[in-house]
N, C-alpha and C positions, 0 to 999 in steps of 0.2 A: 932686056926682055924678061918678064916674069916667068917663073917656072909654071908648067901646066900640069904636073903630076906631084902628088904629095910624096915626100921622101919617106921611104919605109923606116928610116932610122928614128923617126919621131916617136917618143914614148906615147902610149895610148892610155886613155882614162879607163879605170876599172868599171866593170859592169855591175853596178850596185842596184839598179832598178829592176824589180820584177814586174809582172803584169799589173798588179794592184798599184804599185808605186807609180808606174807610167800613167795609168788612168787618173790617179789623183793629181799628178803633176800637170796633166792636160787640163783637168777641171780647174786647177788653180789658176792656169793661164786664161781659161775660157770664161769662167763664171766670176767676172770682176766688173770692170768699168763698162763692159758690154751690156750686161743686164741692168746695171744701175744707172747708166747714162745714155747709151745709144738708142734704147727704145724710146726714151723721152725726146731725144734730139730728132729722131726720125718721125715721131708722132707730130712734132711741131712743124714738120715740113709736109708730110703726106696725110695727116689726119688719121682717121680710123683705119685707112688702108695699110697702115704700118703692120697690121696683123698679117695681111697677105704678103707684105714685104719680108716679114720674118720667114715665111715659108719659101719664098723665092730665093732668099739669101741662103737658106738651109740647103736647097737643091744645088746651088752653085758650090756651097761648101762641101757637100758630099762628093761631088766630082773631084774637087781639089784634094779632099781628104783621102780618097782612094788612090789618087796619083801619088800623093805624099807617102801613103802607106807602102805601096809597092816599091817606090824608090828607096825608102828608108830600109826596107827589108833586104833589098838587093845590095845596098851600099850603106851599111849602118855605122857611119862615122859622124863626128861632130861637124856642124856647119850647115846642115839642111840643104836648101836650094842653092846656096853658094857652092857647095861641093857637087851637087847634081849637075849644075850648069857647066862646071869645069869638066866633069867626067863624061857627060853624055852629049854636050852641045859644043860650046866654044868658050875660051877664057873670058871673052868680053861679056857674054851673058852671065857667066858665073860671077864675075866681079860686080856686074850691075845688080844682081840679086843680093850679094853681100853688102854692097854700098847702100842700097835702098833700105835694107833691114837695119843697118846701123843708124842711118839718119832718122828714120821714122820711129823706131822702137826706143831709141835713146830719149827722144822728146816725149814719147808715150810714157816711159818710165818716170820721167820727171813730173809729168802731169799726174800720174798716179800718186807720187809722193806728195805733191801739192794738194791733191784731192784728200788724202788722208789728213793732212793738217787742217784743211777747211772743215771736214766733217767732225774732227775732234773738237775744234773750237765751237762749232755749231752745237754739238751735244752739251758742251760746257756753258752755252749761252753767251759766248763772246764773239767778237768780230774784230780782226786785226790783220790787214794784208801783210804787214811785216812779220807778224807771228806765224802766219801760214807759210811764208817763204822759209823761215828758219826751221820750223817744224818739218817741212818737206826735206830740207837739207839734212837735218839730224836723222830722220828715219831712213834716208838714202844711205847714210854712213852705217847705221846699225844693220840694215839688211845686207849691205856689202860685207860687213864683218861676219854675219851669219853664213853667207855663201862661202866665204873664205874658210869657214870651219869644216867644210866638207859636204858632200851630197847627202850622206845619211842624215845629218842633223837638219839640213835644209828640207829634205823630204818629210821628216817628222813634223817640222814646223808647218810645212805646206798642208799636210793632212789635217792638222788642228785648225788651220785657217779655213780650209775648204769646208770642213764639217760645220764650223760656226756660220759661215756664209750661207750654206745650204739650209740650215735650220731657220735662219732669218728669212730666206726667200719662201720657204714652205709656210711660215707664219703669215707672210704677206699675202700669198696666194689664198690662204684660208680665209682671212678677214676680208680682203678686197673682193675675192671671188663671191663670197656670200652677199656682199653689198651689190655686186653686179647682177646676181641672180634675182634680187628683189626688184630690179629695174631693167628687165631684159630688152636689149636692143636700143635703148634710149640714146646711148652715146655712140652707137655705131652708124648713125645716119646724120649727115650724108657720109657714105663710106669713103668715097674719093673726094679730095679737096675740089672746090668749085673753081672754075676758070680754065683758060686755054692751056695753062702750064701744069695741069693735073697729072698728065702722063710723065712729064719731066720730073715733077716732084716725087711721084711714086718710084721712078727709077733711081733717083738720087737717094731715096730712103732705102732701097734695096742695096745700093752700094755701101751706105753707112752701116746697115745691119750686118753686112758681110763681115765687117771688121770684128764684130762680136763673136764670130765663129772661128777666128783664125788661131785661137790658142792651141788647137790640135797640132799645129806646126812645131810647138815646143818639143813634142815627143820625137819628131823627126830630127830637129836640131840637136837633140841630146841622144841621138841614136847610138852613139859609141858607148853609152853608159847603160843601155837596156839589155837585160839578160835574154837569151834566146830571141834575138831581134827579128828573125824571119817569121816567127809566129806571134810574138808579143806586141810588136809595133803595129801591125795591121789591126789586131784585135783591140788594142788600146785606143787607136785613133778612131775606129768605127764606134766604139763604146762611148767615147767622150763626145763625139759629134751628135750621136743619137740622144744622149741624156740632155745635152745642152739645148738641142732643138725643142724637145718637149718642155723643158724648163722655161725657155724664152717665150714659147707660145702661151704657156700658162700665165706667166707674169704679164705679158702684153695684153691678153684678153681680160685678165682681172683688173689691171690698172686702167685700161681704157673703158671697160664696161662699167666700172664703179666711179670713175673720175672724169672721163672724157679726154679725147686726144688733144684738144686745144689747151685745156687746163694742164695736162701732163707736160706738154711742150713748154708752157710758161713756167711750170715748177722746175723744169730742168734748167731753164735759163737763169733762174734764181740761184744764188750760191748756197744751195742746200741739196740734200739727197731727195730726189723727186718722189721715190717710193715712200719715204718717211712722211712727206707732206701729204700724200694720198691718205695714209692711215690716220694722221692727225686730223685731217679734214673730216674723215669719216667717224671721228670720235673714239679712236683707240690709241691713247697716248703711250701706254706701256708697250704695246706691240710696235708702235712707231719708233720708240727708243731702241727696241731690239733690232729692228730693221736698220736703224742708223748705225748701230754697232756692227751689223752685218756688212754695211757699206764700207765701214772702216777696215774690217778684215779683208774685204774684197780688194781694196786698194793695196793692202799689204801683200796679198797673194799675187796680184798683177806685178807689183814691183819686184817681188822675189823671183817670179818666173821670168820676167824680162831681163833681170840682171844675169840669171842663169843662162838664158838663151843668147843674150848679147855676148857674154863672155865666151860661149862655145863657138859662135861665129868669128869672134876676134881670134880665138885659138886657131881655127881653120885658116883664117886669112894670114896669120903669122906663119903657119906652116908653109904656105905657098909663096910667101914673100910679098903679099899685098899689104901687110902691116909689118912693123919691126919684128924680127925673129924672136925677140924676148917674149912676145905674146904666145909663143908656142910652148913655153916652158910649163911643165907640170910638177906638182910637189912630189916628194918622195913616196907618199902613200898612193899616188896615182889617182887621187880623187878630185883635185882642183887645179885648174889652170891659173895659178896665183896672179901672175902679172896681168893676164887678160881680165880677171875679176877686178883687180885694183884699178886698172885703166878705165874699165866700164863704170865702176863705182864713182870715180873722180868726174867722169863726163856727166853722168846723171846728176850727181850732186851739184856740179857747176850750173847745169841747166835749171835745176830747182832754185838755186840762189838767184838766178836772173828773174825768177817770178813767173809771170803769165806766159805760157807757151800757146800763142794764138793759133787757132784753127787746127790744132793737133789732130783731132778726130778725123776731119775731112782729109787732111794730108795723109794720115795713116791709111784711110780708105783707098786713096789713089795708089800709094806705094805698095800696099800689100796685094792689091789686085794685079799690079805689074809683076810683083814677086811670084804670085801663084800662076800667072800666065806662063812664066818661065818654068815653074814646077811642072805644069801640064805638058809643056813642050818637051821637057826632058823625059817625062814618062812615056812619050810616044816612041822614044828610042830604045826602050826595053825590049829584049828579045827572048824567045823561048820560055824557059821555066821562070825567068825573072818577071814575066808579065803575069800578074794575078787577075787583072780585070780587063774587059774589052777596050779596044783603042778609042771607041766612040765616046767613052766617058771623059778621057783626057781632051779629046777634040772639043767636046761640049764645054769643058772647063775653060779652055783657052778662049773660045768665042765669048763666053759669058763674062770672063774677067776683063777682057779688052773692051767689050761693049759697056760694061758698068763703070769702068775706070774713068770714062770721059763724061759721066753724068754728075760727077761732083762739081763743085764751083770751078769755073774756068780759071780763075786766078790760082787755085790750088794745083790743078793738074799742069798748068804752065810752069809753076814753081817747081813741081816735081820733075818735069822734063828738063828744066834748067839744071837741077841738081844731078840728074843722070848724066847730062852732057858734061858738067864740071867734073864729076867723078871719073868719067871715061877719059877726058883730056889729061887729068892727073895720072891716071893709070897708064896711059899711052906714053907720056913723055917724061915721067919721073924716073929716076934711077931706081933699080931694085933696092928694096929696103930689107 
C-alpha cells in the first residue's frame, strides 16, 4: 500500500521565485504552442467562431485558475493537483492527476522540442524529418542541463525567452491587425461552420483552446519555490490568465480578420509557423521572420517550463512512493530535484527521438481537462480561511471540464481513459517503490 501523506523528513526546495518571477514562469508556460498552434488548429475545426471559443475557454480557465490559486496558497508544495488530490480527496484521484500529467506533458514537451527543430529548419530554408528529430533531441538535452543548473538560471532564461516571444506577438498583432481593419468583417462570415456538426465543432474548439490556458498550473506545480505563496501565487495565476486571454483574443482576431479561418487552419496543418505564413502572405517578410523566431523561443519556453513542471511532479510522486524514492532527492543547494530532472529529461529526449507524436494536442486537451476537474473537486474541500473564492466557481469548473473533455475526438478520449485505467491498475497492484 502506498503512503498517503508526505513524510516531513523530506528536504524542501528553496523559495527563489518572487511575484515577478512567478508571473514570468507562468507566461513562459502559457504563451507558447498555445498561441502559435492551437488557434490555427481550432480555426480549422470551428472556423471564425474560434474567436468565441477563445472567450469560452478563458471563462473555464478562470474557474480553474481560481481553484488552483487557492489550493496552492493553502498547500504550497511541489506537485500541483497530484498533491491536492492526495491531501483533500483520495490517493486514487491524486495518483490519477499525477499520472495524467506525466503522460500528457511528456509528449507535449517532446512535441515542443520537435517544433523547435522544425521551425529552425524552416527559417534556414531546409526540410529534413531526420534533422528535425535530432535537433529536437539535442535541444531537449540542452534544456535539461539548463534546468539542472538551478531555478535562478532557469528563471533568467525564461524571462529572456518570454520577452522575445511577446515582442514577436505584438509585431504580429500590429501588422495583421492593420490588414484586418482594412477589410472589416470579410473573414468573419460565416461565423460558425456550416453543417449539422457546427455545435460539436465549436465545442471541440473550446476544448482545444483550453489547453492554451493551462500554463498557469505551472505556478501551482512549483508552489514550493514561490516566496510568500499565500499572496504571490493567487496574484501570479490571476495576472497570467488575464494577460494571456487578452493576448490570445488579439492574435485570434488579427489572424482570422486578415487571413481567414480556413486559410489559417490550412497553414497550421502545413509544417510551418502559421502566424509567419499570415505575415508573408500579407507582404511583410521581415516581420514574418521575427514572428518565426518568436515561435522558436516559444517552443523553448514551453519545453523549459514543462521539464520544470514534470520534474516537480516526479519529485512529489517520489516522496509518496508512487515513483522510486530517488526522485525525491534534492541537491545540496536546495534548488533542484536532480534525479527527477534527469529522469524527465531522458523521457522527453527519448520521445523526441521517436519522432512524430501523433494527436498530442487533442490528447493533452482531454488529459488536462480531467486533471483540472480533479483540481476543482479538491478546491471544494477547502474550509474557512483557506477558501478565497465562492464554491460555485469550482463547481462550474468541474462541470465545464468534464463536459468539454468528451468533445475531443472519441479515439483520443478512449485512449485517455485506457491510460487512466492502466495507471490505476499498476498503482493498485504494484509493490511500493
